[in-house]
N, C-alpha and C positions, 0 to 999 in steps of 0.2 A: 739853393734852389730845390734841393731834395726835400726840404721841410715843407715847402709851399707848392709841391708838385700838383696838388689838386686844383690850384688856381690856374696853372698852366694847362691842365687837361680841360678845365671849364672854358678857357679862352680859345681852345684849339679850333672849335667849329667855326666861330666867327672869323678867326684869323685865316683859316683855310678858305672860307667864303670870300674874303677879301683878296687872297692870293689868286683864286680862280678867276675872279672878276678882272684882276690886273692881267693875268695870263691871256684872257680872251679879248683884251683890248677895250674893256669897259672904261667909262670915264671915272674919275676919282669920286665924284658924287654918287654915281650909280654903285660903285664898289662899296662905299661907306654905307649907303642905304641898305644894300644887301647884307652887309655885316651886322648892321643894327637889327634888321629883321631876323637874322639867324640867332643873334643873342637873345632876342625876345622869345623866339621859339624854343631855344634851349632852356631858358628860365621856366617856361611853362612845362616843358617835358620833364625837366629835373624835379620840379615840384610834384608833378604827378607820379613820377617814379619813386620819390620819397614817400608819398602816400601809399603806394603799392607795397613798398618794402617794409613799411611800418604796419602793414595789414590793417589799414585804417577802415573805419566804418564808412558807408557811403557819404554820410554827412561830413566826416572829417576829410574824406577824399575830395569832396566838392570844395571844402575850405582850402585845401592845399592847391587845387587848381585855381581858385579865386585869388589866392595870394600871388601865384605866378602871373596871372593876368594883370593884377594891380601893379606889380613890379614892372611888367612890360609897358603898361600905360605910363608909368612914371618915367621910364626911359624915353618914350616918345615925347612926353611933356618937356623934359629937360632938353631934348634935341630941338624941339620947336622954339624953346626960349633962347637957345644958342644962335638961332638964325634970325 
């Protein structure tokens, strides 16, 4: 687990979102939807932070953000296919 700790850190925000939804008495579907939204938001933020950290040009920074948005849309597409 120590080797893959970055995966655990990346999953912590959606997991905590799910736990908060459960603790507040939200339904399972509401908690799962909140966790998916949190995961998508994290993807976009992480991509933008990667662009900032790499000192990207504005064009590269926009590309980083676009990649995050596309990955988020892919998550929603897969979620809708599963239902």
